[in-house]
MIFINU-605985 format. One record per residue (C-alpha): residue number from 1; chain; x negated, y negated, z. Coordinates in Angstrom, 2 decimals. Last residue first. Example, Ala and Ser with C-alpha at 12.3 -4.5 7.8 and 13.67 -1.06 7.14 Angstrom:
# residues 2
pos:2	unit:A	px:-13.67	py:1.06	pz:7.14
pos:1	unit:A	px:-12.30	py:4.50	pz:7.80
***
This chain:
# residues 387
pos:387	unit:A	px:16.87	py:-13.44	pz:-14.45
pos:386	unit:A	px:19.78	py:-13.77	pz:-16.89
pos:385	unit:A	px:19.42	py:-16.15	pz:-19.89
pos:384	unit:A	px:22.57	py:-18.18	pz:-20.46
pos:383	unit:A	px:23.24	py:-19.25	pz:-24.08
pos:382	unit:A	px:24.72	py:-15.87	pz:-24.89
pos:381	unit:A	px:27.74	py:-16.69	pz:-22.66
pos:380	unit:A	px:30.02	py:-13.71	pz:-22.01
pos:379	unit:A	px:27.47	py:-11.33	pz:-20.46
pos:378	unit:A	px:25.55	py:-14.27	pz:-18.98
pos:377	unit:A	px:28.60	py:-15.05	pz:-16.82
pos:376	unit:A	px:28.23	py:-11.67	pz:-15.12
pos:375	unit:A	px:24.64	py:-12.45	pz:-14.15
pos:374	unit:A	px:25.81	py:-15.95	pz:-13.19
pos:373	unit:A	px:27.85	py:-14.51	pz:-10.35
pos:372	unit:A	px:29.17	py:-10.96	pz:-10.43
pos:371	unit:A	px:32.65	py:-11.96	pz:-9.26
pos:370	unit:A	px:32.98	py:-15.72	pz:-8.88
pos:369	unit:A	px:34.21	py:-16.13	pz:-5.28
pos:368	unit:A	px:37.43	py:-18.03	pz:-4.73
pos:367	unit:A	px:38.36	py:-21.10	pz:-2.67
pos:366	unit:A	px:41.86	py:-22.55	pz:-2.26
pos:365	unit:A	px:42.40	py:-22.10	pz:1.49
pos:364	unit:A	px:39.71	py:-24.26	pz:3.08
pos:363	unit:A	px:40.08	py:-24.28	pz:6.86
pos:362	unit:A	px:36.52	py:-24.15	pz:8.25
pos:361	unit:A	px:36.57	py:-20.34	pz:8.42
pos:360	unit:A	px:37.67	py:-20.28	pz:4.79
pos:359	unit:A	px:34.74	py:-22.52	pz:3.88
pos:358	unit:A	px:32.17	py:-20.34	pz:5.61
pos:357	unit:A	px:33.67	py:-17.14	pz:4.20
pos:356	unit:A	px:33.65	py:-18.57	pz:0.66
pos:355	unit:A	px:30.00	py:-19.53	pz:1.08
pos:354	unit:A	px:29.21	py:-15.99	pz:2.22
pos:353	unit:A	px:30.86	py:-14.63	pz:-0.90
pos:352	unit:A	px:28.81	py:-17.12	pz:-2.93
pos:351	unit:A	px:25.67	py:-15.62	pz:-1.44
pos:350	unit:A	px:26.63	py:-12.13	pz:-2.55
pos:349	unit:A	px:28.14	py:-12.85	pz:-5.97
pos:348	unit:A	px:25.22	py:-11.94	pz:-8.23
pos:347	unit:A	px:23.31	py:-15.15	pz:-8.95
pos:346	unit:A	px:25.49	py:-17.66	pz:-7.13
pos:345	unit:A	px:29.06	py:-18.79	pz:-7.79
pos:344	unit:A	px:31.84	py:-20.67	pz:-6.04
pos:343	unit:A	px:35.25	py:-21.45	pz:-7.51
pos:342	unit:A	px:37.46	py:-24.19	pz:-6.07
pos:341	unit:A	px:41.16	py:-24.76	pz:-6.70
pos:340	unit:A	px:42.39	py:-28.26	pz:-5.91
pos:339	unit:A	px:43.38	py:-30.38	pz:-2.91
pos:338	unit:A	px:40.65	py:-29.29	pz:-0.49
pos:337	unit:A	px:37.72	py:-30.66	pz:-2.45
pos:336	unit:A	px:34.19	py:-29.61	pz:-1.46
pos:335	unit:A	px:31.92	py:-32.62	pz:-0.93
pos:334	unit:A	px:32.98	py:-32.85	pz:2.73
pos:333	unit:A	px:31.49	py:-29.40	pz:3.20
pos:332	unit:A	px:28.01	py:-30.84	pz:2.82
pos:331	unit:A	px:26.42	py:-30.10	pz:6.21
pos:330	unit:A	px:27.59	py:-26.45	pz:6.35
pos:329	unit:A	px:26.76	py:-26.09	pz:2.62
pos:328	unit:A	px:23.08	py:-26.97	pz:2.81
pos:327	unit:A	px:21.81	py:-23.40	pz:3.28
pos:326	unit:A	px:24.12	py:-22.18	pz:0.51
pos:325	unit:A	px:22.65	py:-24.61	pz:-2.02
pos:324	unit:A	px:25.21	py:-27.21	pz:-3.25
pos:323	unit:A	px:24.90	py:-27.75	pz:-7.01
pos:322	unit:A	px:28.10	py:-28.80	pz:-8.84
pos:321	unit:A	px:28.80	py:-26.55	pz:-11.83
pos:320	unit:A	px:29.79	py:-28.37	pz:-15.03
pos:319	unit:A	px:27.77	py:-26.24	pz:-17.39
pos:318	unit:A	px:26.86	py:-22.84	pz:-15.89
pos:317	unit:A	px:23.14	py:-22.75	pz:-15.15
pos:316	unit:A	px:19.89	py:-21.14	pz:-16.16
pos:315	unit:A	px:16.22	py:-21.06	pz:-15.18
pos:314	unit:A	px:16.09	py:-24.55	pz:-13.65
pos:313	unit:A	px:19.20	py:-23.64	pz:-11.68
pos:312	unit:A	px:17.22	py:-20.90	pz:-9.97
pos:311	unit:A	px:14.51	py:-23.35	pz:-8.91
pos:310	unit:A	px:17.18	py:-25.54	pz:-7.26
pos:309	unit:A	px:18.49	py:-22.70	pz:-5.03
pos:308	unit:A	px:21.85	py:-21.07	pz:-5.71
pos:307	unit:A	px:25.16	py:-22.27	pz:-4.23
pos:306	unit:A	px:26.70	py:-23.36	pz:-7.57
pos:305	unit:A	px:30.13	py:-24.98	pz:-7.09
pos:304	unit:A	px:32.90	py:-24.98	pz:-9.71
pos:303	unit:A	px:36.04	py:-27.16	pz:-9.40
pos:302	unit:A	px:39.03	py:-25.76	pz:-11.31
pos:301	unit:A	px:41.74	py:-27.26	pz:-13.59
pos:300	unit:A	px:39.58	py:-28.62	pz:-16.39
pos:299	unit:A	px:41.25	py:-26.46	pz:-19.05
pos:298	unit:A	px:37.87	py:-25.35	pz:-20.39
pos:297	unit:A	px:36.74	py:-24.62	pz:-16.82
pos:296	unit:A	px:39.92	py:-22.60	pz:-16.34
pos:295	unit:A	px:39.33	py:-20.47	pz:-19.40
pos:294	unit:A	px:35.68	py:-19.85	pz:-18.52
pos:293	unit:A	px:36.61	py:-18.90	pz:-14.95
pos:292	unit:A	px:39.20	py:-16.44	pz:-16.23
pos:291	unit:A	px:36.53	py:-14.68	pz:-18.28
pos:290	unit:A	px:34.07	py:-14.88	pz:-15.38
pos:289	unit:A	px:36.37	py:-13.01	pz:-13.02
pos:288	unit:A	px:37.54	py:-14.69	pz:-9.82
pos:287	unit:A	px:37.48	py:-12.73	pz:-6.60
pos:286	unit:A	px:40.10	py:-13.00	pz:-3.88
pos:285	unit:A	px:38.95	py:-13.65	pz:-0.31
pos:284	unit:A	px:35.83	py:-12.50	pz:1.48
pos:283	unit:A	px:33.49	py:-10.25	pz:-0.46
pos:282	unit:A	px:33.70	py:-6.49	pz:0.13
pos:281	unit:A	px:31.62	py:-4.96	pz:2.90
pos:280	unit:A	px:27.93	py:-5.48	pz:3.49
pos:279	unit:A	px:28.29	py:-6.71	pz:7.04
pos:278	unit:A	px:25.26	py:-4.76	pz:8.21
pos:277	unit:A	px:27.26	py:-2.34	pz:10.38
pos:276	unit:A	px:29.97	py:-2.03	pz:7.68
pos:275	unit:A	px:27.42	py:-1.05	pz:5.05
pos:274	unit:A	px:25.75	py:1.16	pz:7.64
pos:273	unit:A	px:28.74	py:3.40	pz:8.32
pos:272	unit:A	px:27.26	py:5.53	pz:11.13
pos:271	unit:A	px:24.68	py:8.27	pz:11.57
pos:270	unit:A	px:24.98	py:10.18	pz:14.81
pos:269	unit:A	px:23.84	py:9.70	pz:18.40
pos:268	unit:A	px:23.93	py:5.90	pz:18.56
pos:267	unit:A	px:24.54	py:4.96	pz:22.20
pos:266	unit:A	px:21.07	py:5.83	pz:23.43
pos:265	unit:A	px:20.41	py:5.81	pz:27.17
pos:264	unit:A	px:16.64	py:5.77	pz:27.58
pos:263	unit:A	px:16.12	py:4.12	pz:24.22
pos:262	unit:A	px:15.68	py:5.74	pz:20.79
pos:261	unit:A	px:18.95	py:4.77	pz:19.06
pos:260	unit:A	px:20.63	py:1.96	pz:21.04
pos:259	unit:A	px:17.27	py:0.54	pz:22.15
pos:258	unit:A	px:17.49	py:-0.45	pz:25.82
pos:257	unit:A	px:14.14	py:1.12	pz:26.71
pos:256	unit:A	px:12.66	py:-0.94	pz:23.86
pos:255	unit:A	px:9.59	py:0.80	pz:22.53
pos:254	unit:A	px:6.56	py:-1.39	pz:22.18
pos:253	unit:A	px:4.87	py:-2.97	pz:19.17
pos:252	unit:A	px:1.41	py:-4.49	pz:18.79
pos:251	unit:A	px:1.13	py:-6.90	pz:15.87
pos:250	unit:A	px:-1.78	py:-6.68	pz:13.44
pos:249	unit:A	px:-2.47	py:-9.59	pz:11.09
pos:248	unit:A	px:-3.92	py:-9.23	pz:7.61
pos:247	unit:A	px:-4.86	py:-12.47	pz:5.90
pos:246	unit:A	px:-5.26	py:-13.22	pz:2.22
pos:245	unit:A	px:-3.96	py:-16.78	pz:2.67
pos:244	unit:A	px:-1.59	py:-16.49	pz:-0.29
pos:243	unit:A	px:-1.09	py:-12.74	pz:0.22
pos:242	unit:A	px:-0.10	py:-12.90	pz:3.87
pos:241	unit:A	px:-0.04	py:-9.31	pz:5.09
pos:240	unit:A	px:1.63	py:-8.22	pz:8.34
pos:239	unit:A	px:0.57	py:-4.94	pz:9.92
pos:238	unit:A	px:2.88	py:-3.44	pz:12.54
pos:237	unit:A	px:1.60	py:-1.30	pz:15.38
pos:236	unit:A	px:3.19	py:1.22	pz:17.74
pos:235	unit:A	px:2.52	py:4.05	pz:15.30
pos:234	unit:A	px:0.45	py:2.61	pz:12.47
pos:233	unit:A	px:-1.54	py:5.80	pz:12.03
pos:232	unit:A	px:-4.96	py:6.07	pz:13.69
pos:231	unit:A	px:-7.31	py:8.36	pz:11.79
pos:230	unit:A	px:-6.55	py:11.92	pz:10.81
pos:229	unit:A	px:-3.64	py:14.33	pz:11.26
pos:228	unit:A	px:-3.60	py:15.31	pz:7.60
pos:227	unit:A	px:0.12	py:14.77	pz:7.09
pos:226	unit:A	px:0.19	py:11.63	pz:9.23
pos:225	unit:A	px:-2.86	py:10.22	pz:7.44
pos:224	unit:A	px:-1.24	py:10.91	pz:4.05
pos:223	unit:A	px:1.96	py:9.11	pz:5.03
pos:222	unit:A	px:-0.01	py:6.13	pz:6.31
pos:221	unit:A	px:-1.96	py:5.85	pz:3.05
pos:220	unit:A	px:1.20	py:6.10	pz:0.96
pos:219	unit:A	px:2.70	py:3.27	pz:3.00
pos:218	unit:A	px:-0.44	py:1.18	pz:2.48
pos:217	unit:A	px:-0.09	py:1.79	pz:-1.27
pos:216	unit:A	px:3.49	py:0.54	pz:-1.11
pos:215	unit:A	px:2.28	py:-2.63	pz:0.66
pos:214	unit:A	px:-0.39	py:-3.48	pz:-1.92
pos:213	unit:A	px:1.66	py:-2.57	pz:-4.98
pos:212	unit:A	px:4.66	py:-4.33	pz:-3.45
pos:211	unit:A	px:2.56	py:-7.55	pz:-3.51
pos:210	unit:A	px:1.39	py:-7.32	pz:-7.15
pos:209	unit:A	px:4.66	py:-8.66	pz:-8.57
pos:208	unit:A	px:4.89	py:-11.75	pz:-6.37
pos:207	unit:A	px:8.41	py:-11.64	pz:-4.95
pos:206	unit:A	px:11.52	py:-13.74	pz:-5.55
pos:205	unit:A	px:13.97	py:-15.31	pz:-3.13
pos:204	unit:A	px:17.26	py:-14.33	pz:-4.77
pos:203	unit:A	px:16.40	py:-10.95	pz:-6.26
pos:202	unit:A	px:13.84	py:-10.37	pz:-3.50
pos:201	unit:A	px:16.58	py:-10.56	pz:-0.90
pos:200	unit:A	px:17.76	py:-13.70	pz:0.83
pos:199	unit:A	px:18.09	py:-13.64	pz:4.62
pos:198	unit:A	px:21.08	py:-15.63	pz:5.94
pos:197	unit:A	px:23.54	py:-14.18	pz:3.40
pos:196	unit:A	px:24.89	py:-11.50	pz:5.70
pos:195	unit:A	px:24.12	py:-12.23	pz:9.36
pos:194	unit:A	px:20.86	py:-10.62	pz:10.40
pos:193	unit:A	px:20.85	py:-6.93	pz:11.32
pos:192	unit:A	px:21.15	py:-5.77	pz:14.93
pos:191	unit:A	px:18.62	py:-4.18	pz:17.29
pos:190	unit:A	px:15.69	py:-5.60	pz:15.31
pos:189	unit:A	px:12.38	py:-4.73	pz:16.93
pos:188	unit:A	px:13.48	py:-1.68	pz:18.89
pos:187	unit:A	px:15.84	py:-1.01	pz:15.97
pos:186	unit:A	px:12.87	py:-0.25	pz:13.70
pos:185	unit:A	px:11.71	py:2.52	pz:16.01
pos:184	unit:A	px:9.11	py:2.35	pz:18.76
pos:183	unit:A	px:6.02	py:4.49	pz:19.23
pos:182	unit:A	px:5.18	py:7.59	pz:21.27
pos:181	unit:A	px:5.14	py:10.26	pz:18.56
pos:180	unit:A	px:8.82	py:11.14	pz:19.04
pos:179	unit:A	px:9.56	py:7.41	pz:18.81
pos:178	unit:A	px:8.18	py:7.34	pz:15.24
pos:177	unit:A	px:8.32	py:4.08	pz:13.29
pos:176	unit:A	px:5.21	py:3.80	pz:11.15
pos:175	unit:A	px:4.42	py:0.25	pz:10.06
pos:174	unit:A	px:3.98	py:-2.00	pz:7.03
pos:173	unit:A	px:4.77	py:-5.62	pz:6.32
pos:172	unit:A	px:4.58	py:-7.91	pz:3.30
pos:171	unit:A	px:4.30	py:-11.57	pz:2.42
pos:170	unit:A	px:4.09	py:-13.58	pz:-0.80
pos:169	unit:A	px:7.80	py:-13.62	pz:-1.82
pos:168	unit:A	px:9.31	py:-10.96	pz:0.38
pos:167	unit:A	px:8.12	py:-7.42	pz:1.03
pos:166	unit:A	px:9.00	py:-4.56	pz:3.34
pos:165	unit:A	px:7.39	py:-1.27	pz:4.30
pos:164	unit:A	px:8.25	py:1.50	pz:6.73
pos:163	unit:A	px:6.88	py:5.02	pz:7.08
pos:162	unit:A	px:9.59	py:6.71	pz:9.16
pos:161	unit:A	px:8.24	py:9.69	pz:11.10
pos:160	unit:A	px:10.65	py:12.60	pz:11.54
pos:159	unit:A	px:12.58	py:13.68	pz:14.64
pos:158	unit:A	px:15.93	py:14.12	pz:12.88
pos:157	unit:A	px:17.78	py:11.53	pz:14.97
pos:156	unit:A	px:14.89	py:9.07	pz:14.82
pos:155	unit:A	px:14.25	py:9.46	pz:11.08
pos:154	unit:A	px:17.93	py:9.17	pz:10.16
pos:153	unit:A	px:18.30	py:6.15	pz:12.42
pos:152	unit:A	px:15.44	py:4.38	pz:10.67
pos:151	unit:A	px:16.48	py:5.33	pz:7.15
pos:150	unit:A	px:20.04	py:4.14	pz:7.90
pos:149	unit:A	px:18.79	py:0.84	pz:9.29
pos:148	unit:A	px:16.78	py:0.27	pz:6.10
pos:147	unit:A	px:19.63	py:1.49	pz:3.91
pos:146	unit:A	px:22.00	py:-1.16	pz:5.30
pos:145	unit:A	px:19.30	py:-3.84	pz:5.44
pos:144	unit:A	px:18.49	py:-3.88	pz:1.75
pos:143	unit:A	px:15.31	py:-3.49	pz:-0.29
pos:142	unit:A	px:14.41	py:0.15	pz:0.27
pos:141	unit:A	px:11.01	py:1.84	pz:-0.01
pos:140	unit:A	px:11.29	py:3.74	pz:3.26
pos:139	unit:A	px:9.03	py:6.79	pz:3.29
pos:138	unit:A	px:10.62	py:9.59	pz:5.30
pos:137	unit:A	px:8.64	py:12.46	pz:6.78
pos:136	unit:A	px:8.40	py:16.23	pz:6.80
pos:135	unit:A	px:11.21	py:16.96	pz:4.35
pos:134	unit:A	px:13.74	py:19.81	pz:4.25
pos:133	unit:A	px:16.59	py:18.16	pz:6.19
pos:132	unit:A	px:16.38	py:14.73	pz:4.58
pos:131	unit:A	px:19.16	py:15.25	pz:2.01
pos:130	unit:A	px:21.52	py:16.96	pz:4.46
pos:129	unit:A	px:21.01	py:14.29	pz:7.10
pos:128	unit:A	px:21.44	py:11.47	pz:4.58
pos:127	unit:A	px:24.73	py:12.57	pz:3.00
pos:126	unit:A	px:27.51	py:11.02	pz:5.11
pos:125	unit:A	px:25.54	py:8.13	pz:6.60
pos:124	unit:A	px:24.67	py:7.10	pz:3.09
pos:123	unit:A	px:21.75	py:7.33	pz:0.65
pos:122	unit:A	px:23.01	py:6.19	pz:-2.74
pos:121	unit:A	px:22.76	py:9.04	pz:-5.17
pos:120	unit:A	px:20.47	py:10.64	pz:-7.71
pos:119	unit:A	px:18.61	py:12.90	pz:-5.29
pos:118	unit:A	px:16.04	py:14.54	pz:-7.54
pos:117	unit:A	px:13.39	py:16.90	pz:-6.21
pos:116	unit:A	px:9.87	py:16.52	pz:-7.59
pos:115	unit:A	px:7.37	py:19.36	pz:-7.26
pos:114	unit:A	px:3.76	py:18.26	pz:-7.66
pos:113	unit:A	px:1.55	py:20.39	pz:-9.91
pos:112	unit:A	px:2.20	py:18.23	pz:-12.97
pos:111	unit:A	px:0.13	py:15.42	pz:-11.44
pos:110	unit:A	px:-0.07	py:11.95	pz:-12.96
pos:109	unit:A	px:1.92	py:12.84	pz:-16.10
pos:108	unit:A	px:4.56	py:14.56	pz:-13.99
pos:107	unit:A	px:4.74	py:11.46	pz:-11.79
pos:106	unit:A	px:5.40	py:9.21	pz:-14.79
pos:105	unit:A	px:8.11	py:11.40	pz:-16.33
pos:104	unit:A	px:9.73	py:12.05	pz:-12.94
pos:103	unit:A	px:9.86	py:8.33	pz:-12.24
pos:102	unit:A	px:11.52	py:7.48	pz:-15.55
pos:101	unit:A	px:14.17	py:10.16	pz:-15.17
pos:100	unit:A	px:14.79	py:9.16	pz:-11.55
pos:99	unit:A	px:14.97	py:5.50	pz:-12.53
pos:98	unit:A	px:17.82	py:6.42	pz:-14.87
pos:97	unit:A	px:17.18	py:4.98	pz:-18.29
pos:96	unit:A	px:18.36	py:1.58	pz:-19.51
pos:95	unit:A	px:14.84	py:0.35	pz:-20.17
pos:94	unit:A	px:12.43	py:3.29	pz:-19.99
pos:93	unit:A	px:10.45	py:2.46	pz:-23.15
pos:92	unit:A	px:9.42	py:-0.85	pz:-21.59
pos:91	unit:A	px:7.88	py:0.86	pz:-18.59
pos:90	unit:A	px:8.74	py:2.36	pz:-15.22
pos:89	unit:A	px:6.71	py:3.70	pz:-12.30
pos:88	unit:A	px:5.04	py:0.28	pz:-12.17
pos:87	unit:A	px:7.96	py:-1.45	pz:-10.48
pos:86	unit:A	px:6.43	py:-4.94	pz:-10.17
pos:85	unit:A	px:7.08	py:-7.12	pz:-13.25
pos:84	unit:A	px:8.91	py:-4.23	pz:-14.92
pos:83	unit:A	px:12.01	py:-4.44	pz:-12.73
pos:82	unit:A	px:13.36	py:-7.58	pz:-14.45
pos:81	unit:A	px:13.58	py:-5.58	pz:-17.69
pos:80	unit:A	px:16.12	py:-3.12	pz:-16.37
pos:79	unit:A	px:15.63	py:0.46	pz:-15.22
pos:78	unit:A	px:18.69	py:2.25	pz:-13.90
pos:77	unit:A	px:19.74	py:2.74	pz:-10.29
pos:76	unit:A	px:20.75	py:5.81	pz:-8.28
pos:75	unit:A	px:17.61	py:6.41	pz:-6.25
pos:74	unit:A	px:16.25	py:9.02	pz:-3.86
pos:73	unit:A	px:13.17	py:10.99	pz:-4.93
pos:72	unit:A	px:12.08	py:13.93	pz:-2.80
pos:71	unit:A	px:8.39	py:14.60	pz:-3.34
pos:70	unit:A	px:7.06	py:18.10	pz:-2.79
pos:69	unit:A	px:3.53	py:19.47	pz:-2.55
pos:68	unit:A	px:1.67	py:16.21	pz:-1.96
pos:67	unit:A	px:-1.38	py:16.40	pz:-4.23
pos:66	unit:A	px:-3.08	py:13.04	pz:-3.69
pos:65	unit:A	px:-2.07	py:11.91	pz:-7.19
pos:64	unit:A	px:1.57	py:12.57	pz:-6.34
pos:63	unit:A	px:1.28	py:10.58	pz:-3.12
pos:62	unit:A	px:-0.47	py:7.81	pz:-5.04
pos:61	unit:A	px:2.30	py:7.60	pz:-7.63
pos:60	unit:A	px:5.04	py:7.94	pz:-5.03
pos:59	unit:A	px:3.75	py:5.00	pz:-2.98
pos:58	unit:A	px:2.92	py:2.82	pz:-5.99
pos:57	unit:A	px:6.49	py:3.03	pz:-7.34
pos:56	unit:A	px:8.43	py:3.36	pz:-4.08
pos:55	unit:A	px:7.42	py:-0.12	pz:-2.95
pos:54	unit:A	px:8.55	py:-2.04	pz:-6.04
pos:53	unit:A	px:11.41	py:0.28	pz:-6.98
pos:52	unit:A	px:11.89	py:4.01	pz:-6.60
pos:51	unit:A	px:13.90	py:3.97	pz:-3.37
pos:50	unit:A	px:13.93	py:6.42	pz:-0.48
pos:49	unit:A	px:10.88	py:8.65	pz:-0.82
pos:48	unit:A	px:11.34	py:11.93	pz:1.07
pos:47	unit:A	px:7.92	py:13.50	pz:1.63
pos:46	unit:A	px:7.05	py:17.20	pz:1.63
pos:45	unit:A	px:3.79	py:18.73	pz:2.82
pos:44	unit:A	px:2.23	py:22.12	pz:2.05
pos:43	unit:A	px:0.03	py:20.73	pz:-0.74
pos:42	unit:A	px:-1.16	py:17.94	pz:1.54
pos:41	unit:A	px:-1.99	py:20.45	pz:4.23
pos:40	unit:A	px:-3.88	py:22.53	pz:1.66
pos:39	unit:A	px:-5.92	py:19.46	pz:0.81
pos:38	unit:A	px:-6.70	py:19.04	pz:4.48
pos:37	unit:A	px:-7.90	py:22.62	pz:4.73
pos:36	unit:A	px:-10.09	py:22.29	pz:1.63
pos:35	unit:A	px:-11.83	py:19.15	pz:2.91
pos:34	unit:A	px:-9.97	py:16.19	pz:4.42
pos:33	unit:A	px:-11.90	py:14.55	pz:7.27
pos:32	unit:A	px:-15.18	py:16.00	pz:5.96
pos:31	unit:A	px:-14.57	py:14.24	pz:2.60
pos:30	unit:A	px:-16.06	py:16.38	pz:-0.17
pos:29	unit:A	px:-12.75	py:18.10	pz:-0.78
pos:28	unit:A	px:-10.98	py:14.83	pz:-1.40
pos:27	unit:A	px:-13.33	py:13.81	pz:-4.21
pos:26	unit:A	px:-12.99	py:17.29	pz:-5.76
pos:25	unit:A	px:-9.18	py:17.13	pz:-5.78
pos:24	unit:A	px:-8.66	py:17.85	pz:-9.47
pos:23	unit:A	px:-11.56	py:20.30	pz:-9.80
pos:22	unit:A	px:-10.78	py:22.39	pz:-6.74
pos:21	unit:A	px:-7.10	py:22.25	pz:-7.69
pos:20	unit:A	px:-7.87	py:23.62	pz:-11.17
pos:19	unit:A	px:-9.68	py:26.57	pz:-9.61
pos:18	unit:A	px:-6.76	py:27.39	pz:-7.33
pos:17	unit:A	px:-6.05	py:26.23	pz:-3.79
pos:16	unit:A	px:-4.04	py:28.40	pz:-1.40
pos:15	unit:A	px:-0.98	py:27.62	pz:0.70
pos:14	unit:A	px:0.87	py:30.13	pz:2.92
pos:13	unit:A	px:-1.56	py:29.73	pz:5.81
pos:12	unit:A	px:-0.74	py:26.03	pz:6.09
pos:11	unit:A	px:2.94	py:26.74	pz:6.65
pos:10	unit:A	px:2.14	py:28.97	pz:9.61
pos:9	unit:A	px:-0.55	py:26.67	pz:10.98
pos:8	unit:A	px:1.76	py:23.68	pz:11.33
pos:7	unit:A	px:1.86	py:20.67	pz:9.02
pos:6	unit:A	px:2.73	py:17.30	pz:10.60
pos:5	unit:A	px:-0.87	py:16.88	pz:11.71
pos:4	unit:A	px:-1.57	py:15.91	pz:15.31
pos:3	unit:A	px:-3.67	py:12.76	pz:15.74
pos:2	unit:A	px:-7.25	py:13.49	pz:16.74
pos:1	unit:A	px:-8.33	py:11.92	pz:20.05
***
C-alpha cells in the first residue's frame, strides 16, 4: 500500500517546474516513483533541520540537492577545527564563523533554488513550537538528550514526523518517530533520559568521522520518502548500523500505551524545561576557575583529580593531576582526601560535575569542579593541545 505523502494536492498545484529544474533533476524525473509530480512535491516541502553538525551536514546537503523547497536551519554554534573531521558543511575557511553562515554558503552552492531559513538560537521549550510551525517534518541532528527529547515531544504535539538519527564511536541508529502515522515516539523507547554523566557524548567518547555521513544520509532518505509518499519509511522500525562489523540490524518498535507523550493517557501536553528534565542544570557545588587552579597548584595547597579516560590523558594532561576515570570513582573514593581541598577536572566540566555530585553525596565537603575543564586550561597553558 502506498504511504501517504506529506504534501497535499492544494500545495502541489501551486508548484511548477522550469526548464532549469528539468535539467537539474533529470535523474529524478526518469524514476517512475518520483517523476515530475514527485519533484514538485519535493519543491513544495519544508524540513526543519535541528543541528548543523555531523548528522545535519550530510542530511541538509542531500535534501538541498534533492530540491526540497525550504530548509529551516537551527544552530547557534560556531565552527571550530575539531568539527572538520565529520561536519562536511564546513571547511577550513569557515573556522570561527557561525555554522548558519557556513551552512548557507555550502547549500547555496549545491542548489541556489532552495530557500534556507535561519534560526540562530538554541531550540527550547519556549521557542520550538513557533519555529516548527511552518515545516512539514523535523530532522533531528542533535547530539544531546535535552534537545533530543524536545524534538520528539515537539513532533508528537505538532503532528509531524521526527526523522531521528544518533551516532557514537562506530555505531549509528536511524528511525522515524511518528505516532500519528501508526508508529511509536522516542519516549516509547526511552521514557526518561539516562543519568547525567553515565552516557558520554561524542566529544568524550569519540566518533569515526565517516559514520555521521552514513546515518545523516539515511535520515535524508527517510525524509524524502515521507515527502514523496513512496517505499516503506522507518515508522515502527529502528535500523542499527555497526560500522566495524559492517552490519545493519533492524529492530521492530511498538508504541507504549503508557507513554507520557503519545500513550493512551498522556501526561505531557505541552513542551517542558528539557534541560531540567535531563539533569542538564548547573554543576553541583562551587566552580573553580583555571586561573585560580594554576595558582593553587603552584602553591601546592590543592589536590587535583582527572576523571577523563586514559586515551584522553595521552592527548594532553594537567601536570600533577591524579587519574581516576569517572566510571572507577565509586570504587576508588578512598583515594580522594577528605582533609584538604580537592579539584576535579575532565574535558569540559560535565563529567567532573558528576564526580563532584558523587563525592558530595558520599560526604566529601571540600570538592570543587574545574570550570571548563582542560579546554579552559588550554587557554592559559600553551603547552596543552585541546582536542
